[in-house]
C-alpha positions in Angstrom: 16.2 27.5 33.3 17.8 30.8 34.6 21.4 29.5 34.3 21.0 28.8 30.5 20.1 32.4 29.7 22.8 35.1 29.7 22.8 37.1 32.9 22.9 40.4 31.0 20.0 39.4 28.7 17.7 42.4 28.2 14.2 41.8 29.7 15.4 38.5 31.1 12.5 37.9 33.4 9.9 38.6 30.7 11.7 36.2 28.3 11.8 33.5 31.0 8.1 33.9 31.6 7.3 33.7 27.9 9.5 30.7 27.5 7.9 28.9 30.5 4.4 29.7 29.1 5.3 28.1 25.8 6.7 25.1 27.6 3.5 24.6 29.5 1.5 25.1 26.3 3.6 22.4 24.5 3.1 20.0 27.5 -0.7 20.6 27.3 -0.5 19.8 23.5 1.4 16.6 24.2 -1.3 15.5 26.7 -4.1 16.3 24.2 -2.3 14.3 21.5 -2.6 11.2 23.7 -6.4 11.3 23.7 -7.8 7.8 22.7 -9.7 9.1 19.7 -6.5 10.5 18.2 -4.9 7.0 18.4 -7.6 5.7 16.0 -7.2 8.2 13.2 -5.0 7.9 10.1 -1.3 7.5 11.0 -0.2 10.3 8.6 -2.4 12.8 10.4 -1.0 11.9 13.8 2.5 12.1 12.4 1.8 15.6 11.2 0.6 16.7 14.6 3.6 15.1 16.3 6.0 16.8 13.8 4.8 20.2 14.8 5.0 19.4 18.4 8.6 18.0 18.0 9.6 21.1 16.1 8.3 23.3 19.0 10.0 21.1 21.6 13.3 21.4 19.8 13.0 25.2 19.6 12.2 25.3 23.3 15.1 23.1 24.4 17.3 25.7 26.1 19.8 23.1 27.3 21.0 21.9 23.9 24.2 23.0 22.1 23.7 25.9 19.8 25.5 25.9 16.5 26.2 28.2 13.6 26.6 26.3 10.4 28.6 27.7 7.5 27.6 26.6 4.0 28.5 27.6 0.5 30.0 26.4 -2.8 33.5 24.9 -3.0 36.1 27.6 -3.0 33.9 30.3 -1.5 36.3 30.9 1.4 34.4 29.3 4.2 37.4 28.0 6.0 39.2 31.4 5.8 36.0 33.1 7.1 35.9 30.5 9.9 39.5 31.1 10.9 38.9 34.8 11.0 35.8 34.4 13.2 37.7 32.5 15.8 40.9 34.5 15.4 43.1 31.3 14.9 44.9 30.1 11.8 44.6 26.4 12.7 43.0 24.8 9.6 45.0 23.0 7.0 45.9 24.8 3.8 44.2 22.6 1.3 46.4 21.8 -1.6 45.5 22.2 -5.3 41.8 22.1 -6.1 41.1 20.1 -2.9 38.2 21.0 -0.7 36.9 20.3 2.8 35.5 16.7 2.7 33.9 16.3 6.1 31.9 18.3 8.5 34.3 20.2 10.7 33.1 21.4 14.1 34.8 24.1 16.1 33.8 24.2 19.7 34.9 27.3 21.6 36.0 26.4 25.1 37.3 28.1 28.3 40.9 28.3 29.2 40.6 25.4 31.7 39.9 22.9 28.9 42.6 21.4 26.7 42.8 22.3 23.0 42.3 19.1 21.1 41.4 17.9 17.6 39.2 14.8 17.7 38.5 12.6 14.7 35.2 10.8 15.1 35.0 7.7 12.9 31.8 6.0 11.7 30.9 2.7 13.3 31.2 -0.4 11.2 27.4 -0.7 11.0 27.0 2.9 9.9 29.6 2.5 7.2 28.0 -0.7 6.0 24.7 1.0 5.9 26.1 3.9 3.8 27.6 1.3 1.4 24.3 -0.5 1.1 22.4 2.8 0.5 24.9 3.7 -2.3 24.3 0.3 -3.9 20.6 0.8 -3.8 20.9 4.3 -5.2 22.8 2.9 -8.2 19.9 0.7 -9.1 17.4 3.5 -8.6 19.4 6.2 -10.4 17.2 8.2 -12.8 19.8 8.6 -15.5 23.1 7.2 -16.7 25.1 10.2 -15.5 23.9 9.8 -11.9 24.4 6.0 -12.1 28.0 6.6 -13.2 28.6 9.1 -10.4 27.2 6.7 -7.8 29.2 3.8 -9.1 32.3 5.9 -8.7 31.4 6.8 -5.1 30.7 3.1 -4.5 34.2 2.2 -5.7 35.7 4.9 -3.5 33.9 3.5 -0.5 35.0 0.0 -1.2 38.7 1.1 -1.6 38.6 3.1 1.6 37.1 0.1 3.4 39.7 -2.3 2.1 42.5 0.0 3.2 41.4 1.5 6.5 38.4 -0.5 7.8 40.4 -2.9 10.0 42.1 0.0 11.8 39.4 2.6 12.1 35.9 1.0 11.9 34.8 -0.4 15.2 31.5 -1.8 16.6 31.4 1.2 19.0 32.1 4.8 18.1 35.9 5.3 17.8 37.6 8.7 18.3 41.2 9.6 17.7 42.8 12.6 19.4 45.4 14.8 17.7 47.4 17.1 20.0 47.7 20.8 19.3 51.3 20.7 18.1 50.4 18.2 15.3 47.3 19.9 13.9 49.0 21.6 10.9 51.0 18.5 10.1 48.1 15.9 10.2 44.8 17.7 10.0 44.7 17.7 6.1 44.7 13.9 6.2 41.4 13.8 8.0 39.7 16.9 6.4 41.0 17.3 2.8 39.1 15.8 -0.1 41.7 14.5 -2.6 41.3 15.7 -6.2 38.8 13.6 -8.3 41.7 12.2 -10.4 43.5 10.9 -7.3 43.5 7.1 -7.0 44.7 7.1 -3.3 42.3 5.6 -0.7 40.1 8.2 0.9 40.3 7.9 4.7 37.7 10.7 5.0 35.0 8.3 3.8 35.3 6.6 7.2 35.0 9.8 9.2 31.8 11.0 10.7 33.1 14.4 11.7 36.2 16.3 12.9 35.9 18.5 16.0 38.4 21.2 17.2 38.2 22.3 20.8 39.7 25.8 20.7 40.3 28.5 23.3 38.6 31.8 22.7 40.6 35.0 22.6 39.6 38.7 22.8 39.0 38.7 19.1 36.9 35.6 18.9 33.5 36.8 17.7 31.6 34.2 19.6 31.7 33.3 23.3 32.7 30.0 24.9 30.2 27.2 24.4 29.4 28.2 20.9 29.9 25.8 18.1 30.7 26.6 14.4 30.4 24.0 11.8 32.2 24.2 8.5 30.5 22.0 5.9 31.8 20.6 2.6 31.1 22.8 -0.4 27.7 22.0 -2.0 26.8 21.3 -5.6 30.4 20.5 -6.6 29.6 17.1 -8.1 30.6 15.3 -4.8 27.7 13.2 -3.9 28.9 12.6 -0.3 29.4 16.3 0.2 25.8 17.0 -0.9 24.5 14.3 1.4 26.3 15.8 4.4 25.0 19.3 3.6 21.4 18.1 3.3 21.6 16.2 6.6 23.1 19.1 8.5 20.5 21.5 7.3 17.8 19.5 9.0 18.9 20.9 12.4 20.1 24.5 12.4 20.1 27.5 14.8 21.9 30.0 12.5 23.4 29.7 9.1 26.1 31.8 7.4 25.5 31.4 3.7 28.8 32.1 2.0 29.1 33.1 -1.7 32.4 33.7 -3.5 32.4 36.5 -6.0 33.4 34.0 -8.7 30.0 32.3 -8.4 27.1 34.7 -7.9 23.4 34.2 -8.6 23.8 33.2 -12.2 25.9 30.2 -11.3 23.9 27.0 -11.3 25.8 25.5 -8.3 25.0 28.6 -6.3 21.4 28.4 -7.3 21.1 24.7 -6.3 22.5 25.6 -2.8 20.0 28.4 -2.4 17.2 26.1 -3.5 18.3 23.6 -0.8 18.3 26.4 1.8 14.8 27.4 0.7 13.5 23.8 1.1 15.3 23.0 4.3 15.2 26.3 6.2 12.8 28.8 4.8 9.9 26.5 4.1 8.0 25.5 7.3 9.2 28.6 9.2 7.6 32.0 9.5 9.4 34.6 7.2 10.5 36.6 10.2 12.1 33.6 11.9 13.9 32.4 8.8 15.1 35.9 8.0 16.8 36.2 11.4 18.5 32.8 11.1 20.2 33.5 7.8 23.3 35.5 7.4 24.3 36.0 3.7 28.0 36.8 3.3 29.9 37.5 0.0 33.6 36.9 0.2 36.6 38.2 -1.9 34.9 41.6 -1.9 38.3 43.2 -2.5 38.1 41.9 -6.1 35.1 44.1 -6.7 37.1 47.1 -7.9 34.9 49.0 -10.3 31.4 50.4 -10.5 30.6 48.0 -13.4 31.7 45.0 -11.4 29.8 46.2 -8.4 26.6 46.6 -10.4 27.0 43.2 -12.0 27.7 41.5 -8.7 24.7 43.1 -6.9 22.4 42.4 -9.8 23.4 38.8 -9.9 23.0 38.4 -6.1 19.6 40.0 -6.2 18.2 37.1 -8.2 19.0 34.8 -5.2 16.5 36.7 -3.0 13.7 34.6 -4.5 14.9 31.6 -2.4 15.2 33.7 0.8 12.3 34.8 3.0 10.3 37.5 1.3 11.1 40.0 4.0 14.8 39.2 4.1 16.1 42.4 2.6 14.0 44.5 5.0 15.9 43.0 7.9 19.3 43.1 6.4 21.1 46.4 5.5 24.9 45.9 5.5 28.1 47.3 4.1 29.7 50.7 4.7 26.6 52.5 3.4 24.1 50.0 4.8 22.8 49.6 1.2 23.5 45.8 0.7 21.3 42.9 1.8 24.4 40.8 2.3 27.7 41.2 4.2 30.5 42.2 1.8 33.6 40.6 3.3 37.4 40.6 2.7 37.9 37.4 4.6 41.7 37.0 4.1 42.3 40.6 5.2 40.1 39.9 8.2 42.1 36.8 9.1 45.5 38.5 8.7 44.4 41.6 10.5 43.2 39.4 13.4 46.5 37.5 13.5 48.4 40.9 13.4 46.4 42.3 16.3 47.2 39.1 18.3 50.9 39.5 17.3 51.0 36.0 15.9 53.7 35.0 13.4 52.6 33.9 10.1 53.3 30.3 9.0 55.7 29.9 6.1 52.8 29.3 3.6 51.3 32.6 4.7 54.4 34.8 4.2 53.6 35.8 0.6 50.0 36.5 1.6 51.3 38.7 4.4 53.4 40.8 2.0 50.4 41.1 -0.3 48.3 42.1 2.7 50.8 44.9 3.6 50.4 46.1 0.0 46.7 46.2 0.3 46.9 48.2 3.5 48.8 50.8 1.6 46.3 50.7 -1.4 43.3 51.3 0.8 45.0 53.6 3.4 42.7 56.6 2.6 39.7 54.4 3.5 41.4 53.3 6.7 42.0 57.0 7.7 38.2 57.5 7.4 37.7 54.6 9.8 40.3 55.7 12.3 41.4 59.3 12.1 44.1 58.8 14.7 46.2 56.8 12.3 49.4 58.3 10.9 48.6 60.3 7.7 51.0 58.1 5.7 52.0 54.4 5.8 55.1 52.8 4.5 55.0 49.2 5.8 56.2 46.8 3.2 56.0 43.7 5.4 53.3 42.1 7.5 55.3 42.4 10.7 55.7 46.1 10.2 52.0 46.9 10.0 51.0 48.5 13.3 48.3 47.2 15.6 46.1 50.2 14.9 46.4 49.7 11.2 45.5 46.0 11.6 42.5 47.1 13.7 41.4 49.5 11.0 41.9 46.9 8.3 39.8 44.4 10.3 37.0 46.9 10.5 37.4 47.7 6.8 37.1 43.9 6.0 33.4 43.9 7.0 33.8 41.1 9.5 33.0 43.1 12.6 29.5 43.9 11.3 28.8 40.2 10.7 30.3 39.4 14.2 28.2 42.1 15.9 24.9 40.9 14.3 25.7 37.2 14.9 26.5 37.9 18.5 23.3 39.9 19.0 21.4 37.0 17.5 23.1 34.4 19.6 22.7 36.3 22.9 19.4 38.0 22.4 17.5 37.6 19.2 18.1 33.8 19.3 15.7 33.5 22.2 13.1 35.6 20.4 13.5 33.6 17.2 13.3 30.3 18.9 10.3 31.4 20.9 8.6 32.6 17.7 9.4 29.3 16.1 7.8 27.4 19.0 4.7 29.6 18.9 4.3 29.1 15.2 4.7 25.3 15.4 2.2 25.0 18.3 -0.3 27.3 16.6 0.0 25.1 13.5 -0.5 21.9 15.5 -3.6 23.3 17.3 -5.1 24.5 14.0 -4.5 21.1 12.4 -6.1 19.4 15.5 -9.1 21.7 15.3 -9.6 20.9 11.6 -9.3 17.2 12.4 -12.1 17.5 15.0 -14.4 19.3 12.7 -13.8 16.7 9.9 -14.7 13.8 12.2 -17.7 15.6 13.6 -18.8 16.1 10.0 -18.5 12.4 9.3 -20.7 11.8 12.3 -23.4 14.0 10.8 -22.7 17.2 12.6 -22.4 20.1 10.1 -22.2 23.1 12.4 -18.9 24.9 12.5 -19.8 26.9 15.7 -18.8 25.2 18.9 -21.5 26.9 21.0 -24.2 25.9 18.5 -22.8 22.4 18.4 -23.1 22.0 22.2 -26.6 23.3 22.2 -27.5 20.9 19.4 -26.1 18.0 21.3 -28.1 18.8 24.4 -31.2 19.1 22.2 -30.6 15.7 20.6 -30.3 14.0 23.9 -33.7 15.4 24.9 -35.3 14.0 21.8 -34.2 10.4 21.8 -37.3 9.2 19.9 -36.4 11.4 16.9 -32.9 10.1 17.0 -34.2 6.5 16.4 -35.6 7.4 13.1 -32.5 9.4 12.2 -30.5 6.3 12.9 -32.7 4.2 10.7 -32.4 6.8 7.9 -28.7 6.9 8.4 -28.3 3.1 8.3 -30.4 2.6 5.2 -28.8 5.7 3.6 -25.4 4.1 4.1 -26.6 1.2 1.9 -26.9 3.6 -1.1 -23.4 5.0 -0.3 -21.9 1.5 -0.1 -23.6 0.5 -3.4 -22.2 3.6 -5.0 -18.7 2.8 -3.6 -19.0 -0.7 -5.0 -19.9 0.8 -8.4 -16.8 3.0 -8.2 -14.6 0.0 -7.4 -16.1 -1.8 -10.4 -15.3 1.2 -12.7 -11.7 1.3 -11.4 -11.2 -2.4 -11.9 -12.8 -2.7 -15.3 -10.9 0.3 -16.6 -7.5 -1.3 -16.1 -6.0 -3.0 -19.1 -4.9 -6.1 -17.1 -8.2 -7.0 -15.3 -9.7 -10.5 -14.8 -12.6 -9.9 -17.2 -10.2 -9.0 -20.0 -8.3 -12.2 -19.5 -11.4 -14.3 -19.1 -12.9 -12.9 -22.3 -9.7 -13.4 -24.3 -9.4 -16.9 -23.0 -13.0 -17.7 -23.9 -12.5 -16.6 -27.5 -9.3 -18.6 -27.7 -11.0 -21.8 -26.4 -14.0 -21.3 -28.7 -11.7 -20.9 -31.7 -9.7 -24.0 -30.6 -12.9 -26.1 -30.4 -13.8 -25.1 -34.0 -10.3 -25.8 -35.3 -10.5 -29.3 -33.7 -13.8 -29.8 -35.6 -12.1 -28.7 -38.8 -9.4 -31.3 -38.4 -12.0 -33.9 -37.6 -13.7 -33.2 -41.1 -16.9 -31.6 -39.9 -16.6 -29.0 -42.7 -15.4 -31.3 -45.5 -18.8 -31.2 -47.2 -17.9 -27.7 -48.4 -14.9 -29.1 -50.4 -16.1 -31.5 -53.2 -13.4 -33.5 -55.1 -13.9 -36.0 -58.0 -13.2 -39.6 -57.1 -12.9 -40.9 -60.7 -9.5 -42.3 -62.1 -7.8 -42.2 -65.5 -7.6 -46.0 -65.8 -11.3 -46.4 -65.5 -12.3 -43.9 -68.1 -9.4 -42.6 -70.3 -11.8 -40.9 -72.7 -13.3 -38.7 -70.0 -10.0 -37.7 -68.4 -10.8 -34.0 -68.2 -14.2 -34.4 -66.7 -13.1 -36.7 -64.0 -10.5 -34.4 -62.4 -12.3 -31.5 -60.6 -12.5 -29.7 -57.3 -15.6 -27.7 -56.2 -15.3 -25.3 -53.2 -18.4 -23.8 -51.6 -16.7 -20.9 -49.8 -19.8 -19.1 -48.7 -21.3 -22.2 -47.1 -18.0 -22.9 -45.4 -17.9 -19.4 -43.9 -21.5 -19.7 -42.7 -20.7 -23.0 -41.2 -17.6 -21.7 -39.5 -19.4 -18.7 -38.1 -22.3 -20.8 -36.9 -19.9 -23.3 -35.2 -17.9 -20.5 -33.6 -21.0 -18.9 -32.3 -22.1 -22.1 -30.6 -18.7 -22.7 -29.2 -18.4 -19.1 -27.9 -21.8 -19.3 -26.3 -20.6 -22.3 -24.3 -17.4 -20.5 -23.3 -18.9 -17.1 -22.2 -19.8 -18.4 -18.7 -16.4 -17.6 -17.3 -16.1 -14.0 -18.7 -19.7 -13.4 -17.4 -18.7 -14.6 -14.0 -15.6 -12.4 -13.9 -17.7 -9.4 -15.1 -20.3 -9.9 -12.4 -17.7 -10.5 -9.7 -16.0 -7.2 -10.5 -19.1 -5.7 -8.8 -20.3 -8.5 -6.5 -17.0 -8.9 -4.7 -17.0 -5.3 -3.5 -20.7 -5.9 -2.6 -19.6 -9.0 -0.6 -16.9 -7.0 1.1 -19.5 -4.4 2.2 -21.6 -7.2 3.6 -18.9 -9.1 5.4 -16.5 -6.4 6.6 -18.5 -3.3 7.5 -22.0 -4.7 7.2 -23.4 -1.7 5.3 -25.0 -4.1 2.7 -25.9 -6.9 5.1 -29.7 -6.7 5.5 -29.6 -8.5 8.9 -27.0 -6.1 10.3 -28.7 -3.0 8.9 -31.9 -4.2 10.5 -30.0 -4.8 13.8 -31.0 -8.4 14.0 -34.7 -8.0 13.2 -36.2 -10.9 11.2 -39.4 -12.5 10.2 -42.4 -11.5 8.0 -41.6 -8.9 5.4 -38.0 -8.6 6.5 -37.4 -12.2 5.3 -39.0 -11.3 2.0 -36.7 -8.3 1.6 -33.7 -10.6 2.3 -34.9 -13.0 -0.4 -35.4 -10.2 -2.8 -31.9 -9.0 -2.2 -30.4 -12.4 -2.8 -32.5 -12.7 -6.0 -31.2 -9.3 -7.0 -27.6 -10.5 -6.7 -28.4 -13.7 -8.7 -30.0 -11.5 -11.4 -26.7 -9.5 -11.7 -24.9 -12.7 -12.6 -27.6 -13.6 -15.1 -27.5 -10.1 -16.5 -23.7 -10.3 -17.0 -24.1 -13.5 -19.1 -27.0 -12.0 -21.1 -24.9 -8.9 -21.9 -21.8 -11.0 -22.9 -24.0 -13.1 -25.2 -26.0 -10.3 -26.6 -22.9 -8.1 -27.5 -20.7 -11.0 -28.7 -23.2 -12.9 -30.8 -24.7 -9.6 -32.1 -21.3 -8.4 -33.1 -20.6 -11.7 -34.9 -23.7 -11.3 -37.0 -22.1 -8.3 -38.7 -21.2 -9.9 -42.0 -19.3 -6.9 -43.3 -16.8 -7.3 -40.4 -16.8 -11.0 -39.7 -17.6 -12.8 -43.0 -14.5 -12.6 -45.3 -15.1 -12.3 -49.0 -13.4 -14.2 -51.8 -10.9 -11.3 -52.1 -9.6 -12.0 -48.6 -6.1 -13.7 -48.9 -7.2 -16.6 -46.7 -10.3 -17.3 -48.8 -8.4 -16.9 -52.1 -5.8 -19.4 -50.9 -8.6 -21.9 -50.4 -10.0 -21.3 -53.9 -6.6 -21.8 -55.5 -6.9 -25.5 -54.5 -9.3 -26.0 -57.4 -6.5 -25.4 -59.9 -3.9 -27.5 -58.0 -3.3 -31.0 -59.4 -3.4 -33.2 -56.3 -4.9 -36.4 -55.1 -8.4 -36.0 -53.6 -7.2 -36.8 -50.1 -4.4 -34.3 -50.3 -6.8 -31.6 -51.5 -9.1 -32.2 -48.5 -6.1 -32.1 -46.1 -4.9 -28.9 -47.6 -8.4 -27.4 -47.4 -8.5 -28.2 -43.7 -5.2 -26.5 -43.1 -6.5 -23.4 -44.9 -9.8 -23.2 -43.0 -7.9 -22.3 -39.7 -6.7 -18.9 -41.1 -10.2 -18.2 -42.4 -11.6 -18.8 -38.9 -9.0 -16.5 -37.5 -10.2 -13.7 -39.8 -13.8 -14.4 -38.6 -13.1 -14.2 -34.9 -9.7 -12.8 -34.5 -10.7 -9.2 -33.5 -14.0 -10.0 -31.9 -12.9 -10.0 -28.2 -11.0 -6.7 -28.5 -13.9 -5.0 -30.3 -16.6 -6.2 -27.8 -14.8 -5.9 -24.4 -15.6 -2.2 -23.8 -19.1 -2.4 -25.1 -19.9 -5.4 -22.8 -18.5 -3.5 -19.8 -20.4 -0.3 -20.6 -23.7 -2.1 -21.3 -23.3 -4.0 -18.0 -22.6 -0.8 -16.2 -25.7 0.7 -17.7 -27.7 -2.3 -16.4 -26.2 -1.8 -12.9 -27.2 1.9 -12.9 -30.8 0.9 -13.6 -30.9 -1.0 -10.4 -30.7 2.4 -8.5 -32.8 4.5 -10.9 -34.4 4.2 -14.3 -35.6 6.7 -16.8 -39.2 6.3 -17.8 -40.9 8.0 -20.8 -44.5 8.2 -19.8 -45.7 10.3 -22.7 -46.0 9.7 -26.5 -44.5 13.1 -27.2 -40.8 12.9 -28.3 -39.8 16.2 -26.7 -41.0 15.2 -23.2 -38.1 14.6 -20.8 -38.0 11.3 -19.0 -38.9 10.8 -15.4 -36.5 9.1 -12.9 -38.1 6.2 -11.0 -36.4 4.1 -8.4 -34.7 0.9 -9.5 -35.0 -2.5 -7.9 -32.2 -1.8 -5.4 -33.6 1.6 -4.4 -37.1 0.1 -4.0 -35.6 -2.6 -1.8 -33.9 0.0 0.4 -37.0 2.2 0.6 -39.1 -0.8 1.6 -36.5 -1.8 4.3 -36.6 1.7 5.8 -40.5 1.8 5.8 -40.6 -1.6 7.4 -38.1 -0.8 10.1 -39.9 2.5 10.9 -43.0 0.4 11.5 -41.1 -2.1 13.6 -39.8 0.7 15.9 -43.3 1.1 17.2 -43.7 -2.6 18.1 -40.2 -4.0 18.7 -38.6 -3.2 22.1 -35.4 -4.9 21.0 -35.1 -2.6 18.0 -35.7 0.4 20.1 -33.0 -0.7 22.5 -30.5 -1.3 19.7 -31.2 2.1 18.2 -30.8 3.8 21.6 -27.4 2.1 22.1 -26.3 3.3 18.7 -27.5 6.7 19.4 -25.7 6.7 22.8 -22.5 5.5 21.1 -22.7 8.2 18.5 -23.4 10.8 21.1 -20.5 9.6 23.1 -18.2 9.7 20.1 -19.5 13.2 19.2 -19.0 14.3 22.9 -15.4 13.1 22.8 -14.6 15.1 19.7 -16.5 18.1 21.0 -14.5 17.9 24.3 -11.3 17.7 22.4 -12.3 20.6 20.3 -13.3 22.6 23.4 -9.9 21.9 25.0 -8.1 22.9 21.9 -10.0 26.1 21.6 -9.4 26.9 25.3 -5.7 26.3 24.9 -5.6 28.7 21.9 -7.8 31.3 23.6 -5.8 31.1 26.9 -2.6 31.9 24.9 -4.3 34.8 23.2 -5.5 36.3 26.4 -2.1 36.0 28.0 
């Protein structure tokens, strides 16, 4: 371990000891998490424990590569800041409105290593998976705008695949090396995101990441072995960029959060990036840890040139503090007067000053910037004199090459970069270890607390309600010495679980019956449809023709009585009574199936309780005891379940037929259009047979009026009344006084009486049945063993926590 910590690290021995202690603590936690009882609990709870342990292990891994990730909106100046930090102008000058399109890693190396640029391409499987995920996202898109953006991204991926897949996508990871002399010429091809309007194939969609291996120099602000990661600008409407940013923020050591002065706190894109930082970095870490990891830098500070613009910028930035740790501004005091919670930076000045100190020539595309830089040196020269009083009192350089080294050095310090460099170096060489150690401590403490809560929850489920470990151990010793008392407690617990299981079955009944699409609803609707169909068949068979009387005389037989021989008499009220009576009989025949569905909504959960966990199985509750009164209890229980089926049918019949008796709702009058249409047959000149056939056709709509709404109006009443009958099986209200103001008494229902009788009978059997005593003792021993396991786990957890506190 010693070789991974800097030799000049302050209090190195103490830090190593603290680190080793947390490693041992994490190892002890890992061993505890393998206990058998923890393998039986809910998977989500185990995952939570292992998540905290994994986070602690990651924080304690001193052998891994440490990275500083630079994030911010597009155009914030991240690449310029990065170039200034390493003191090398090596990155491509992105053309037009283009931005960095891939994650770009800069690994600082020793002089012995070669400087290289490596292009790491995705494997064919990884690219295909990304393509598939994009297709699925299109189908799941929450709005048309997102769907369109995803479709555009999918098209870009397909075009890139068609153009470049054969050359660059391999089954194994493929890397292409670009030598130092070709960086400027070729790097933009692998890093630059073409403008949105560009139709050219995008090779960068096939690239996993680009890595520069760069020598350090005296002005590199980080030592060899450090890695800086430049990430695509977030919240710029580029879905791929946002995905990269979210992925990279899952694993961070330090983050430089860059904001350009053109998009401060009131810019929605900046706000979205800060919200992502809050969710990915701030949440789940202690405020102190998160505050040390974040470095907020504001670029283009040279454009803040008035008191009004300064107040506006600071006020806008202050709104972003809500997404940072609550104590962030207490740890961060920056700027010339130490009055800002962010680093005000002039990144381009910092880069050019560094290049000037290193006496590097500017590339052609930097020449104009160099002349502008020389002008800025002159404009801020009074401030530079305050920084370095040994500078000449006047300056006249009009060109970058004529600015002196001392003036470059003063300009570099004026840019604000050295302060960020100093704080970042301190974090990476000293505070980093403290921050990681604190993160490990926090995660292990959270894991142990969660484990302790789990233990108490399971002990509570086993009937142990004490929250004091010492009292609990004393209680367990006392229970073991009173085995006889434990037998009756076991019987009480087992019969008590019957009430719990019954209540759970009632809850499942309520849940099922309250859904719109439940079996009872379908069965009831089908029963009504079948009953109506039976009656309509009877209508067409002529069973109701007696209500339609038509004259059978003819004109030829009696010309003198022509008027009296052509008449139709319709007895509408008798017809309606007959239709209602026939429908009632048919419905009574069809209600068996709805009654069965209604009863099974409760009896199926009951059967599950009997077959699966045995809480409602009389034989299993009685631990195999049988004979005598126990057999009578079993018979009574079976009779109870049969009575539930009978009660379901009685309720269905009572409510349905009772509702149908309501003449106001289910006996249409002559004013009803369907009845009026029937009566109009009396004035329609037709043959007798035609009149009868027409009448039959018009009886169907009348039947629909009689029974059409009956199922819908009775379904809820049937369910509620049946539920009321089920409640009475547990307890009933009894009015035992003739006074109306006397409240009712609660008396046990049939099921409660049955359970109470079972408990009384078993308590008597304990005295005479050796087998029952043995079974109860085994259960008690199993319970005590289970409790002992959780108590032991709880004790070990508490010891681990207390040992840490004492040390």
